[in-house]
Every structure is written in C-alpha cells, then in structure tokens.
MARKENU-624766 format. One record per residue (C-alpha): residue number from 1; x, y, z negated. Coordinates in Angstrom, 2 decimals, decimal comma. Each point is the difference from the previous one (the first is absolute). Layout:
REM MARKENU-624766
<n=NUM | px=X | py=Y | pz=Z>
...
END
This chain:
REM MARKENU-624766
<n=1 | px=7,61 | py=-4,59 | pz=-32,49>
<n=2 | px=-2,51 | py=-2,61 | pz=-1,09>
<n=3 | px=-3,20 | py=2,00 | pz=0,80>
<n=4 | px=-1,16 | py=-0,31 | pz=3,69>
<n=5 | px=-0,39 | py=3,32 | pz=1,69>
<n=6 | px=-3,37 | py=0,90 | pz=1,42>
<n=7 | px=0,27 | py=1,72 | pz=3,44>
<n=8 | px=-2,67 | py=1,86 | pz=1,97>
<n=9 | px=-2,36 | py=-2,18 | pz=1,68>
<n=10 | px=0,00 | py=-0,32 | pz=3,71>
<n=11 | px=-2,06 | py=0,48 | pz=2,14>
<n=12 | px=-1,73 | py=2,81 | pz=-1,62>
<n=13 | px=-3,75 | py=0,57 | pz=0,70>
<n=14 | px=-1,60 | py=3,31 | pz=-0,95>
<n=15 | px=-3,73 | py=0,76 | pz=-0,55>
<n=16 | px=-0,19 | py=1,22 | pz=3,63>
<n=17 | px=1,20 | py=-3,35 | pz=1,08>
<n=18 | px=-2,75 | py=-1,85 | pz=-1,90>
<n=19 | px=-2,62 | py=2,41 | pz=1,31>
<n=20 | px=1,24 | py=-0,57 | pz=3,74>
<n=21 | px=-0,17 | py=-3,69 | pz=-0,41>
<n=22 | px=-3,52 | py=0,07 | pz=-1,30>
<n=23 | px=-1,14 | py=2,23 | pz=2,91>
<n=24 | px=1,59 | py=-2,50 | pz=2,41>
<n=25 | px=-1,84 | py=-2,83 | pz=-1,63>
<n=26 | px=-3,26 | py=1,76 | pz=0,05>
<n=27 | px=0,37 | py=1,43 | pz=3,64>
<n=28 | px=-0,10 | py=-3,61 | pz=1,44>
<n=29 | px=2,67 | py=1,15 | pz=2,39>
<n=30 | px=3,19 | py=-1,82 | pz=-1,24>
<n=31 | px=2,00 | py=0,44 | pz=3,33>
<n=32 | px=0,22 | py=2,23 | pz=3,00>
<n=33 | px=-1,23 | py=-3,07 | pz=2,04>
<n=34 | px=-3,20 | py=0,31 | pz=-1,94>
<n=35 | px=-3,01 | py=2,18 | pz=1,04>
<n=36 | px=0,14 | py=3,60 | pz=-0,28>
<n=37 | px=-1,86 | py=1,32 | pz=-3,01>
<n=38 | px=-0,21 | py=3,71 | pz=0,71>
<n=39 | px=3,24 | py=0,88 | pz=-1,85>
<n=40 | px=3,58 | py=0,45 | pz=0,92>
<n=41 | px=1,62 | py=-3,33 | pz=-0,88>
<n=42 | px=2,91 | py=-0,04 | pz=-2,77>
<n=43 | px=2,18 | py=-1,41 | pz=2,71>
<n=44 | px=-0,39 | py=3,09 | pz=2,11>
<n=45 | px=0,24 | py=2,19 | pz=-3,02>
<n=46 | px=3,30 | py=-1,38 | pz=-0,97>
<n=47 | px=1,32 | py=0,10 | pz=3,44>
<n=48 | px=-0,52 | py=3,74 | pz=-0,05>
<n=49 | px=1,26 | py=0,45 | pz=-3,55>
<n=50 | px=3,29 | py=-1,99 | pz=0,60>
<n=51 | px=0,60 | py=1,72 | pz=3,32>
<n=52 | px=-0,41 | py=3,35 | pz=-1,70>
<n=53 | px=2,27 | py=-0,99 | pz=-3,02>
<n=54 | px=2,70 | py=-0,92 | pz=2,44>
<n=55 | px=-0,58 | py=3,01 | pz=2,30>
<n=56 | px=-0,42 | py=-2,29 | pz=3,06>
<n=57 | px=-2,83 | py=-0,19 | pz=2,53>
<n=58 | px=-1,21 | py=-3,54 | pz=-0,07>
<n=59 | px=-0,30 | py=-2,81 | pz=-2,45>
<n=60 | px=-1,47 | py=-3,46 | pz=0,70>
<n=61 | px=-0,73 | py=-1,94 | pz=-3,41>
<n=62 | px=0,85 | py=-3,68 | pz=0,22>
<n=63 | px=-0,24 | py=-3,14 | pz=-2,20>
<n=64 | px=3,67 | py=-0,16 | pz=-1,00>
<n=65 | px=3,38 | py=1,34 | pz=0,72>
<n=66 | px=0,80 | py=-3,13 | pz=1,93>
<n=67 | px=-3,09 | py=0,54 | pz=2,26>
<n=68 | px=1,11 | py=3,58 | pz=0,37>
<n=69 | px=3,29 | py=-1,07 | pz=1,67>
<n=70 | px=-2,02 | py=-2,29 | pz=2,23>
<n=71 | px=-2,36 | py=2,68 | pz=0,88>
<n=72 | px=3,08 | py=2,35 | pz=0,70>
<n=73 | px=1,82 | py=-2,60 | pz=2,11>
<n=74 | px=-3,24 | py=-0,71 | pz=1,96>
<n=75 | px=-0,83 | py=3,56 | pz=0,74>
<n=76 | px=3,52 | py=0,73 | pz=1,01>
<n=77 | px=-0,17 | py=-2,99 | pz=2,50>
<n=78 | px=2,86 | py=-1,82 | pz=-1,63>
<n=79 | px=-0,06 | py=-3,71 | pz=0,86>
<n=80 | px=1,83 | py=-3,00 | pz=1,70>
<n=81 | px=3,29 | py=0,93 | pz=1,47>
<n=82 | px=0,39 | py=2,94 | pz=-2,29>
<n=83 | px=2,50 | py=0,43 | pz=-2,74>
<n=84 | px=-0,66 | py=1,94 | pz=-3,34>
<n=85 | px=2,69 | py=1,21 | pz=-2,36>
<n=86 | px=-0,92 | py=-1,13 | pz=-3,56>
<n=87 | px=1,86 | py=0,66 | pz=-3,28>
<n=88 | px=1,91 | py=-3,04 | pz=-1,15>
<n=89 | px=-1,01 | py=0,72 | pz=-3,47>
<n=90 | px=-3,66 | py=0,54 | pz=-0,54>
<n=91 | px=-3,39 | py=-1,73 | pz=-0,54>
<n=92 | px=-0,61 | py=-2,89 | pz=2,31>
<n=93 | px=-3,04 | py=1,68 | pz=1,71>
<n=94 | px=2,20 | py=2,25 | pz=2,37>
<n=95 | px=1,38 | py=-3,11 | pz=1,35>
<n=96 | px=-3,03 | py=-2,23 | pz=0,05>
<n=97 | px=-2,15 | py=2,77 | pz=1,59>
<n=98 | px=2,58 | py=0,57 | pz=2,78>
<n=99 | px=0,09 | py=-3,78 | pz=0,57>
<n=100 | px=-3,88 | py=-0,24 | pz=-0,01>
<n=101 | px=-0,14 | py=2,75 | pz=2,59>
<n=102 | px=2,06 | py=-2,17 | pz=2,36>
<n=103 | px=3,12 | py=2,20 | pz=-0,27>
<n=104 | px=3,47 | py=-1,10 | pz=-1,29>
<n=105 | px=1,14 | py=1,54 | pz=-3,28>
<n=106 | px=3,65 | py=1,21 | pz=0,16>
<n=107 | px=1,34 | py=0,33 | pz=-3,54>
<n=108 | px=2,20 | py=2,97 | pz=-0,80>
<n=109 | px=2,09 | py=0,30 | pz=-3,11>
<n=110 | px=-0,64 | py=2,78 | pz=-2,66>
<n=111 | px=1,97 | py=3,16 | pz=-1,13>
<n=112 | px=0,94 | py=-0,90 | pz=-3,48>
<n=113 | px=-0,70 | py=3,59 | pz=-1,27>
<n=114 | px=-3,76 | py=-0,26 | pz=0,56>
<n=115 | px=-0,59 | py=-3,54 | pz=0,90>
<n=116 | px=-1,65 | py=0,92 | pz=3,13>
<n=117 | px=0,88 | py=-0,95 | pz=3,61>
<n=118 | px=3,22 | py=1,45 | pz=1,04>
<n=119 | px=-0,31 | py=2,30 | pz=3,09>
<n=120 | px=3,60 | py=-0,79 | pz=1,20>
<n=121 | px=-0,66 | py=-3,69 | pz=-0,04>
<n=122 | px=-3,42 | py=0,46 | pz=1,51>
<n=123 | px=1,46 | py=1,83 | pz=2,91>
<n=124 | px=2,43 | py=-2,93 | pz=0,68>
<n=125 | px=-2,90 | py=-2,40 | pz=-0,13>
<n=126 | px=-1,96 | py=1,70 | pz=2,89>
<n=127 | px=-0,37 | py=-1,86 | pz=3,07>
<n=128 | px=-1,96 | py=0,44 | pz=3,30>
<n=129 | px=-2,74 | py=-2,04 | pz=-1,65>
<n=130 | px=-0,34 | py=2,05 | pz=-3,05>
<n=131 | px=-3,37 | py=1,87 | pz=-0,23>
<n=132 | px=-0,49 | py=1,12 | pz=-3,54>
<n=133 | px=1,66 | py=0,50 | pz=-3,35>
<n=134 | px=-1,86 | py=-0,89 | pz=-3,31>
<n=135 | px=1,65 | py=2,34 | pz=-2,58>
<n=136 | px=-0,82 | py=-0,68 | pz=-3,58>
<n=137 | px=0,43 | py=2,57 | pz=-2,73>
<n=138 | px=0,97 | py=-2,34 | pz=-2,79>
<n=139 | px=0,71 | py=0,06 | pz=-3,75>
<n=140 | px=-0,57 | py=3,54 | pz=-1,17>
<n=141 | px=2,00 | py=1,29 | pz=2,86>
<n=142 | px=-0,60 | py=1,33 | pz=3,50>
<n=143 | px=1,70 | py=-1,25 | pz=3,22>
<n=144 | px=1,96 | py=2,51 | pz=1,97>
<n=145 | px=-3,11 | py=0,87 | pz=2,02>
<n=146 | px=1,61 | py=2,74 | pz=2,09>
<n=147 | px=2,72 | py=-2,53 | pz=1,42>
<n=148 | px=-2,74 | py=-2,38 | pz=1,00>
<n=149 | px=-2,12 | py=2,55 | pz=1,65>
<n=150 | px=3,09 | py=1,02 | pz=2,04>
<n=151 | px=0,62 | py=-3,77 | pz=0,65>
<n=152 | px=-3,51 | py=-0,54 | pz=1,23>
<n=153 | px=0,02 | py=2,93 | pz=2,26>
<n=154 | px=3,39 | py=-0,91 | pz=1,47>
<n=155 | px=-0,97 | py=-3,42 | pz=0,94>
<n=156 | px=-3,74 | py=0,62 | pz=0,48>
<n=157 | px=-1,04 | py=-2,33 | pz=-2,79>
<n=158 | px=-3,24 | py=0,08 | pz=-2,06>
<n=159 | px=0,74 | py=0,72 | pz=-3,61>
<n=160 | px=-2,33 | py=-1,46 | pz=-2,67>
<n=161 | px=0,45 | py=1,22 | pz=-3,58>
<n=162 | px=-0,79 | py=-2,56 | pz=-2,60>
<n=163 | px=-0,90 | py=2,08 | pz=-3,09>
<n=164 | px=-1,45 | py=-2,76 | pz=-2,03>
<n=165 | px=2,40 | py=1,04 | pz=-2,91>
<n=166 | px=-0,12 | py=3,69 | pz=0,59>
<n=167 | px=-3,40 | py=1,56 | pz=-0,34>
<n=168 | px=0,50 | py=3,77 | pz=-0,41>
<n=169 | px=3,82 | py=-0,06 | pz=0,50>
<n=170 | px=1,35 | py=3,03 | pz=1,90>
<n=171 | px=3,04 | py=0,69 | pz=2,25>
<n=172 | px=0,57 | py=3,69 | pz=0,45>
<n=173 | px=-3,44 | py=0,79 | pz=-1,27>
<n=174 | px=-1,82 | py=-2,27 | pz=2,48>
<n=175 | px=-1,59 | py=-3,28 | pz=-1,04>
<n=176 | px=1,49 | py=-3,19 | pz=1,16>
<n=177 | px=-2,34 | py=-1,89 | pz=2,41>
<n=178 | px=-0,32 | py=3,13 | pz=2,15>
<n=179 | px=3,50 | py=0,01 | pz=1,82>
<n=180 | px=-0,32 | py=-2,87 | pz=2,26>
<n=181 | px=-2,68 | py=-1,22 | pz=2,46>
<n=182 | px=-1,81 | py=-1,78 | pz=-2,62>
<n=183 | px=0,00 | py=-0,16 | pz=-3,77>
<n=184 | px=-1,38 | py=-3,26 | pz=-1,78>
<n=185 | px=-0,82 | py=-0,06 | pz=-3,72>
<n=186 | px=-0,98 | py=-2,86 | pz=-2,42>
<n=187 | px=-2,49 | py=0,43 | pz=-2,76>
<n=188 | px=0,74 | py=-3,55 | pz=-1,57>
<n=189 | px=-0,37 | py=-0,12 | pz=-3,78>
<n=190 | px=3,71 | py=0,82 | pz=-0,87>
<n=191 | px=0,09 | py=3,02 | pz=2,09>
<n=192 | px=-0,37 | py=3,59 | pz=-1,46>
<n=193 | px=-3,18 | py=0,47 | pz=1,99>
<n=194 | px=-2,05 | py=-3,03 | pz=-0,33>
<n=195 | px=-3,41 | py=-1,80 | pz=0,74>
<n=196 | px=1,24 | py=-3,42 | pz=-0,75>
<n=197 | px=0,48 | py=-0,73 | pz=3,69>
<n=198 | px=-0,15 | py=2,66 | pz=2,77>
<n=199 | px=2,04 | py=2,06 | pz=2,29>
<n=200 | px=0,15 | py=2,78 | pz=2,58>
<n=201 | px=1,43 | py=0,89 | pz=3,34>
<n=202 | px=0,58 | py=3,73 | pz=0,78>
<n=203 | px=1,10 | py=1,99 | pz=3,11>
<n=204 | px=-0,04 | py=3,29 | pz=1,60>
<n=205 | px=-0,89 | py=-1,50 | pz=3,36>
<n=206 | px=-3,58 | py=-0,24 | pz=0,97>
<n=207 | px=0,64 | py=-2,55 | pz=2,61>
<n=208 | px=1,64 | py=-2,36 | pz=-2,45>
<n=209 | px=-2,70 | py=0,81 | pz=-2,57>
<n=210 | px=-2,64 | py=-1,20 | pz=2,37>
<n=211 | px=1,90 | py=-3,32 | pz=0,50>
<n=212 | px=0,51 | py=-0,48 | pz=-3,55>
<n=213 | px=-3,73 | py=0,45 | pz=-0,80>
<n=214 | px=-0,80 | py=-2,77 | pz=2,53>
<n=215 | px=3,03 | py=-2,17 | pz=-1,02>
<n=216 | px=-1,49 | py=-0,36 | pz=-3,55>
<n=217 | px=-3,69 | py=-0,38 | pz=0,90>
<n=218 | px=-0,12 | py=-2,65 | pz=2,89>
<n=219 | px=0,20 | py=2,60 | pz=2,64>
<n=220 | px=-2,76 | py=2,24 | pz=-1,47>
<n=221 | px=-0,09 | py=3,62 | pz=-0,90>
<n=222 | px=-2,32 | py=2,25 | pz=-1,85>
<n=223 | px=-2,75 | py=1,42 | pz=1,91>
<n=224 | px=-1,02 | py=3,70 | pz=-0,02>
<n=225 | px=-3,62 | py=-0,94 | pz=0,24>
<n=226 | px=-0,81 | py=-1,31 | pz=-3,45>
<n=227 | px=-3,31 | py=-1,72 | pz=-0,54>
<n=228 | px=-1,02 | py=-1,05 | pz=-3,55>
<n=229 | px=-0,38 | py=-3,65 | pz=-0,28>
<n=230 | px=2,20 | py=-0,66 | pz=3,08>
<n=231 | px=3,64 | py=-0,70 | pz=0,23>
<n=232 | px=2,21 | py=3,27 | pz=0,11>
<n=233 | px=2,25 | py=-1,92 | pz=2,55>
<n=234 | px=0,07 | py=-0,18 | pz=3,53>
<n=235 | px=1,95 | py=-2,62 | pz=2,27>
<n=236 | px=2,95 | py=1,49 | pz=1,96>
<n=237 | px=2,28 | py=-2,83 | pz=0,54>
<n=238 | px=3,07 | py=1,90 | pz=1,28>
<n=239 | px=1,97 | py=-1,95 | pz=-2,63>
<n=240 | px=-0,16 | py=-3,59 | pz=-0,87>
<n=241 | px=-0,44 | py=0,52 | pz=-3,76>
<n=242 | px=-0,68 | py=-1,90 | pz=-3,05>
<n=243 | px=-2,03 | py=0,52 | pz=-3,17>
<n=244 | px=2,25 | py=2,03 | pz=-2,46>
<n=245 | px=-2,69 | py=2,34 | pz=-1,20>
<n=246 | px=0,27 | py=1,30 | pz=-3,59>
<n=247 | px=-3,18 | py=-0,77 | pz=-2,14>
<n=248 | px=-2,09 | py=2,83 | pz=-1,59>
<n=249 | px=1,19 | py=-1,11 | pz=-3,42>
<n=250 | px=3,67 | py=0,32 | pz=0,77>
<n=251 | px=-0,61 | py=3,36 | pz=1,77>
<n=252 | px=-2,19 | py=1,30 | pz=-2,94>
<n=253 | px=2,89 | py=-0,94 | pz=-2,59>
<n=254 | px=2,44 | py=1,89 | pz=2,22>
<n=255 | px=-2,20 | py=3,10 | pz=0,30>
<n=256 | px=-0,13 | py=0,26 | pz=-3,64>
<n=257 | px=3,71 | py=-0,69 | pz=-0,65>
<n=258 | px=1,83 | py=2,20 | pz=2,57>
<n=259 | px=-0,58 | py=3,16 | pz=-2,09>
<n=260 | px=1,94 | py=-1,81 | pz=-2,77>
<n=261 | px=2,95 | py=-0,84 | pz=2,21>
<n=262 | px=2,19 | py=3,14 | pz=-0,33>
<n=263 | px=-0,70 | py=0,18 | pz=-3,70>
<n=264 | px=1,02 | py=-3,44 | pz=-0,69>
<n=265 | px=3,19 | py=0,31 | pz=2,37>
<n=266 | px=0,89 | py=3,09 | pz=-2,08>
<n=267 | px=-0,32 | py=-2,12 | pz=-3,33>
<n=268 | px=2,27 | py=-2,71 | pz=1,48>
<n=269 | px=2,54 | py=2,64 | pz=1,07>
<n=270 | px=0,17 | py=1,33 | pz=-3,49>
<n=271 | px=0,49 | py=-3,45 | pz=-1,38>
<n=272 | px=2,84 | py=-0,67 | pz=2,24>
<n=273 | px=1,52 | py=3,43 | pz=-0,63>
<n=274 | px=0,28 | py=-0,77 | pz=-3,75>
<n=275 | px=1,05 | py=-3,53 | pz=0,56>
<n=276 | px=2,80 | py=0,73 | pz=2,43>
<n=277 | px=1,37 | py=2,85 | pz=-2,32>
<n=278 | px=-0,12 | py=-2,21 | pz=-3,10>
<n=279 | px=1,36 | py=-3,16 | pz=1,85>
<n=280 | px=3,00 | py=1,97 | pz=1,24>
<n=281 | px=1,11 | py=0,38 | pz=-3,68>
<n=282 | px=-0,81 | py=-3,51 | pz=-1,33>
<n=283 | px=0,21 | py=-2,42 | pz=2,97>
<n=284 | px=3,24 | py=0,52 | pz=1,86>
<n=285 | px=-0,48 | py=-3,32 | pz=1,76>
<n=286 | px=-2,87 | py=1,21 | pz=2,18>
<n=287 | px=-0,42 | py=2,85 | pz=2,60>
<n=288 | px=-2,79 | py=1,20 | pz=2,36>
<n=289 | px=-0,31 | py=0,24 | pz=3,76>
<n=290 | px=1,02 | py=3,57 | pz=1,03>
<n=291 | px=-2,85 | py=2,33 | pz=1,20>
<n=292 | px=0,46 | py=1,60 | pz=3,20>
<n=293 | px=-0,40 | py=3,78 | pz=-0,27>
<n=294 | px=-2,62 | py=0,07 | pz=2,64>
<n=295 | px=-2,31 | py=-2,20 | pz=-2,14>
<n=296 | px=-1,73 | py=2,70 | pz=-1,70>
<n=297 | px=-2,45 | py=-2,41 | pz=-1,62>
<n=298 | px=0,75 | py=-3,62 | pz=-0,46>
<n=299 | px=-2,78 | py=-2,54 | pz=-0,99>
<n=300 | px=0,59 | py=-2,51 | pz=-2,67>
<n=301 | px=-1,65 | py=-3,17 | pz=1,23>
<n=302 | px=2,46 | py=-1,49 | pz=-2,16>
<n=303 | px=3,29 | py=1,15 | pz=-1,87>
<n=304 | px=3,04 | py=-1,54 | pz=1,55>
<n=305 | px=2,93 | py=-0,50 | pz=-2,31>
<n=306 | px=3,50 | py=-1,16 | pz=1,36>
<n=307 | px=2,68 | py=-1,77 | pz=-1,90>
<n=308 | px=3,31 | py=1,76 | pz=0,88>
<n=309 | px=2,40 | py=-1,81 | pz=2,29>
<n=310 | px=2,58 | py=-0,65 | pz=-2,84>
<n=311 | px=-2,73 | py=-1,67 | pz=-2,15>
<n=312 | px=-2,46 | py=-1,74 | pz=2,30>
<n=313 | px=2,08 | py=-3,05 | pz=0,26>
<n=314 | px=-0,55 | py=-0,63 | pz=-3,72>
<n=315 | px=-3,89 | py=-0,19 | pz=0,48>
<n=316 | px=-2,19 | py=-2,60 | pz=1,33>
<n=317 | px=-2,69 | py=2,25 | pz=1,43>
<n=318 | px=-2,78 | py=-2,71 | pz=-0,10>
<n=319 | px=0,63 | py=-0,77 | pz=-3,70>
<n=320 | px=0,45 | py=3,56 | pz=-0,89>
<n=321 | px=-3,45 | py=1,00 | pz=1,34>
<n=322 | px=-1,77 | py=-2,84 | pz=-1,59>
<n=323 | px=1,45 | py=0,65 | pz=-3,38>
<n=324 | px=-0,69 | py=3,74 | pz=0,39>
<n=325 | px=-3,54 | py=-0,86 | pz=1,06>
<n=326 | px=-0,56 | py=-1,80 | pz=-3,20>
<n=327 | px=1,74 | py=2,67 | pz=-2,02>
<n=328 | px=-2,03 | py=2,96 | pz=1,13>
<n=329 | px=-3,22 | py=-1,82 | pz=0,55>
<n=330 | px=-0,35 | py=0,91 | pz=3,65>
<n=331 | px=1,07 | py=-1,69 | pz=3,24>
<n=332 | px=3,58 | py=1,15 | pz=1,12>
<n=333 | px=0,99 | py=-1,18 | pz=3,42>
<n=334 | px=3,11 | py=-0,31 | pz=2,17>
<n=335 | px=-0,31 | py=1,80 | pz=3,41>
<n=336 | px=-1,22 | py=-2,14 | pz=2,74>
<n=337 | px=2,23 | py=-2,82 | pz=1,45>
<n=338 | px=1,71 | py=0,93 | pz=3,43>
<n=339 | px=-2,22 | py=-1,39 | pz=2,75>
<n=340 | px=2,55 | py=-2,88 | pz=0,66>
<n=341 | px=-0,64 | py=-1,33 | pz=-3,54>
<n=342 | px=-3,68 | py=0,99 | pz=-0,26>
<n=343 | px=-1,95 | py=-3,34 | pz=-0,05>
<n=344 | px=-3,17 | py=1,73 | pz=0,77>
<n=345 | px=1,35 | py=0,75 | pz=3,44>
<n=346 | px=0,37 | py=-3,20 | pz=1,95>
<n=347 | px=-0,71 | py=0,65 | pz=3,72>
<n=348 | px=1,24 | py=-3,46 | pz=1,05>
<n=349 | px=-3,29 | py=-1,60 | pz=-1,46>
<n=350 | px=-2,11 | py=2,77 | pz=1,78>
<n=351 | px=-1,98 | py=-0,88 | pz=3,21>
<n=352 | px=1,08 | py=3,40 | pz=1,11>
<n=353 | px=3,53 | py=-1,40 | pz=0,35>
<n=354 | px=-1,12 | py=-1,97 | pz=2,87>
<n=355 | px=-0,14 | py=3,15 | pz=2,04>
<n=356 | px=3,80 | py=0,11 | pz=-0,10>
<n=357 | px=2,61 | py=-1,90 | pz=2,19>
<n=358 | px=2,14 | py=-0,94 | pz=-3,18>
<n=359 | px=-0,47 | py=0,04 | pz=-3,80>
<n=360 | px=3,29 | py=1,71 | pz=-0,26>
<n=361 | px=-1,58 | py=3,14 | pz=1,25>
<n=362 | px=-2,23 | py=0,49 | pz=-2,98>
<n=363 | px=2,08 | py=-2,08 | pz=-2,63>
<n=364 | px=0,71 | py=2,75 | pz=-2,70>
<n=365 | px=3,24 | py=-1,75 | pz=-0,86>
<n=366 | px=1,29 | py=1,39 | pz=3,35>
<n=367 | px=0,23 | py=3,51 | pz=-1,49>
<n=368 | px=2,88 | py=1,45 | pz=-2,11>
<n=369 | px=-1,45 | py=1,61 | pz=-3,02>
<n=370 | px=2,93 | py=0,37 | pz=-2,26>
<n=371 | px=-1,24 | py=3,34 | pz=-1,76>
<n=372 | px=-3,36 | py=-1,50 | pz=-0,61>
<n=373 | px=1,39 | py=-3,20 | pz=-1,65>
<n=374 | px=2,35 | py=2,12 | pz=-2,15>
<n=375 | px=-2,91 | py=2,31 | pz=-1,00>
<n=376 | px=-2,14 | py=-2,89 | pz=-1,18>
<n=377 | px=2,69 | py=-0,75 | pz=-2,65>
<n=378 | px=0,26 | py=3,33 | pz=-1,47>
<n=379 | px=-3,39 | py=1,61 | pz=-0,13>
<n=380 | px=-3,09 | py=-0,49 | pz=-2,22>
<n=381 | px=-3,29 | py=1,83 | pz=-0,04>
<n=382 | px=-2,43 | py=1,37 | pz=-2,65>
<n=383 | px=-3,69 | py=0,05 | pz=1,22>
<n=384 | px=-1,72 | py=3,38 | pz=0,46>
<n=385 | px=-2,60 | py=-0,42 | pz=-2,85>
<n=386 | px=2,69 | py=-0,15 | pz=-2,60>
<n=387 | px=1,16 | py=3,45 | pz=1,13>
<n=388 | px=-3,47 | py=1,44 | pz=-0,72>
<n=389 | px=0,90 | py=-0,47 | pz=-3,69>
<n=390 | px=0,02 | py=3,62 | pz=-1,30>
<n=391 | px=1,33 | py=-0,68 | pz=-3,54>
<n=392 | px=3,20 | py=-1,85 | pz=-0,91>
<n=393 | px=-0,09 | py=-2,62 | pz=2,56>
<n=394 | px=3,20 | py=1,08 | pz=1,65>
<n=395 | px=1,70 | py=-0,29 | pz=-3,23>
<n=396 | px=-1,30 | py=-3,47 | pz=-0,57>
<n=397 | px=1,10 | py=-1,06 | pz=3,40>
<n=398 | px=3,65 | py=1,22 | pz=-0,59>
<n=399 | px=0,13 | py=-1,82 | pz=-3,18>
<n=400 | px=-1,19 | py=-3,19 | pz=1,44>
<n=401 | px=2,54 | py=0,16 | pz=2,79>
<n=402 | px=2,85 | py=1,03 | pz=-2,41>
<n=403 | px=-0,94 | py=-2,91 | pz=-2,29>
<n=404 | px=0,19 | py=-2,56 | pz=2,74>
<n=405 | px=3,37 | py=1,26 | pz=1,42>
<n=406 | px=1,38 | py=-0,22 | pz=-3,69>
<n=407 | px=-1,38 | py=-3,53 | pz=-0,36>
<n=408 | px=0,82 | py=-1,55 | pz=3,30>
<n=409 | px=-0,21 | py=-3,62 | pz=-1,36>
<n=410 | px=-3,75 | py=0,66 | pz=-0,30>
<n=411 | px=-0,10 | py=0,90 | pz=3,81>
<n=412 | px=1,93 | py=-2,83 | pz=1,02>
<n=413 | px=-1,91 | py=-2,47 | pz=-1,86>
<n=414 | px=-3,34 | py=1,26 | pz=1,46>
<n=415 | px=-1,59 | py=-2,58 | pz=2,26>
<n=416 | px=-3,60 | py=1,20 | pz=0,38>
<n=417 | px=-0,54 | py=0,48 | pz=3,87>
<n=418 | px=-1,07 | py=3,44 | pz=1,31>
<n=419 | px=-3,43 | py=-0,54 | pz=1,85>
<n=420 | px=0,02 | py=2,90 | pz=2,36>
<n=421 | px=1,85 | py=3,04 | pz=1,26>
<n=422 | px=-2,20 | py=3,08 | pz=0,54>
END
C-alpha cells in the first residue's frame, strides 16, 4: 500500500478538442457577442447538440450552472415576494441564486434514501407565496421526479430541475432535465460533462426559451438576418437580463466532449458495479443508496458510500475522508454541509436581505433539517474521474477503505484539513 495509485486524469481533452480551440483562436470570434464571421458559432452548435442529446426542444448555453439558475428564475418571473423551495442539502448556488433573484429560499429536508428533496416535506412547506421548486438530482441518484411533477401541477408551481450532477441520467427512459418547466446543468470542472466553467438552461417552452435567451445576453437575441462583420444579435429588451454568455472556447470544448459522455458514463457504471459487488463481501461496514427501479440509467458524478447506521457513530467523517484521500491519492469528500451549517451561505450579510422585514425570514437556522444533518455524518464520495479507471482501481479502493477501517487509530490521528467538497 506504499505505492501511490495513478488515476485517470480529468478533464479529458481529445484531438477534436485541441482542433476546435485552435479554430476559435484563428476565427477572431471568441464569443457570441463578437462579430459574425460567416460560420455558425460553437455556442449555437452546442445549443442544438445538447438539446438533441436530451430530446428537448430548446437549449440556452450559459457561463455557469449558477448563472443558469439565475437565468431560469429571471425567465420564470420569480422575484421579490416569492418563495422558492430549495433542498436543505445541496451546493450553495441553489440558495444564493434564489436570494439574488430577490426571492426567499425555503429549505426542505431530504429523503434519506436518495439525498434529494423529500416530496412529502415539500408539500408541507408550500404557502400562498410559493412560486417554484428547485429540485436537485444529487449524488448518483435521481429525485422522485414524478411526485414533484404532480406537486407542481397541483399547486401551479414552476419546477426547475437542477441536473448539475446528473448529465445523462434517465428516469423511465427519459433524461432528467426534461420533466419540469426548466432544466439547468453545470459544466464546471468536476462535472461529467465539463468545459471548466459553463452551463445550460433547457426547456420545451418557446416562450420561456425566448426569455432565457434575453436573460443571459442583456436583453438581446440572435437575429435571423446575419451580416458578416456585424453582431449576430439584436436588441429585444423584453427581459432585464445580464451577461451570462458562454464563450466560444467553452462551447467548442463541449461540442467535442458531448459525444464521449455516454461512453464515459458507461465506464463509471462498470466500475461501480464491480466495486459494489466486491465491497459487499469485504467491507460489511458500508452500504449504498438504494436505486429506484425507475432510474434506468444513473450518472456517477461521484460514487456515494454510506457507513451503516450501526457503525457510523464510530467514524469521524471529516477525519476519514482526509485519511482516505491521502491513502488513495485522490480527493475524497463528505457530502455537502446542510444549508444551516454551510458557511458559504450567509444571507444575513447580503444586501439582498434588506428586502425582507426581518432577518429571521431568511436565516437558514430557522429550518429543521434533521435528515440532512444525519446524512452528513454517514456519507462520503469518490470523484467521477476515479471511476474511469478500467483496470484494478476498484480493488485498490476497496483495499484502502478496508485498511483504514482496520487501523482506526490512523484515521483518528489524522489532522490534515480537507480543502473542498465537490
């Protein structure tokens, strides 16, 4: 166990990626807000490719997943006086984007079986001010999307699917991001489809699509009358937008990478299948989140591993992930902090909080998130590029986990701080 394992490198750039970047450099059009050069932009090409991949009508590429949430909320006319249901256990962007839009995040606890927002608790949280639900498909599992579609229809709510961890995942043979009013994707570096930074907003509604296009380009849309050397944009101004445009470099990377997504997801699935089968025999202290039968194709943005309830009290999850990170030569992370403990979400210091009558309304400590708090203590995650190992990586990972569980003093004495949770 002294030799350091070398895992597949991530992100992966193929020859097509290098060629595409060179073409952008030579074209002198590095963004859609640059002059039209007589060729379709990579941004428009990716828009069509990703919409086709998801089997959805419209896609608006954006600069990040966070900007995608802001564009979605803007296009849905969500703002001051509105409430948005947000998972109590997810990345900070869902909450911060809601607050930035002027709306109030209402945090809903999770279902322990899939770590996604619980539909029963979501229903209890709905008030006459609730206008939308941001539903995250997290941690290699899919939220109970059918229940949330029913809920959104029953209470006339907008449903935003945050699929930042679920590119290519399917529920009943339909890709996530296509069930609600809007699907939002992140293409940040740790995602299974990445351009370093980037995102996309997808919908089947032409009306929403036209709003999203304006919301991400300062109120402008693409013109049908293209003139070489002139901007390909025209001012429309029906939405007060911002500049969240995806650059041509990012779009070119995504165009060259999208064809690899399903193949890479299959490799990750094969790693997980072998790992879980072997781990069941050698690591009885752990288990895995149950897979809903309707999830015909999960996506492993990361592999989530859970310490069993009768064992988790013996483990300090923070020390364990740091020790395992050192042991396997790859960053292992706990799941996110519940929003009430997440130091990156502090609405009380935000100027947006001045919109509200009392800080108590937006103080995350107000919300009961017991399932989220308990989940944080039990789960850890293996990043997706580890899962691309097609040799004996799954055996190596099992041996490292087994070693640490057999040498708990080494774990308990580990003091190096974990820098980041993906």
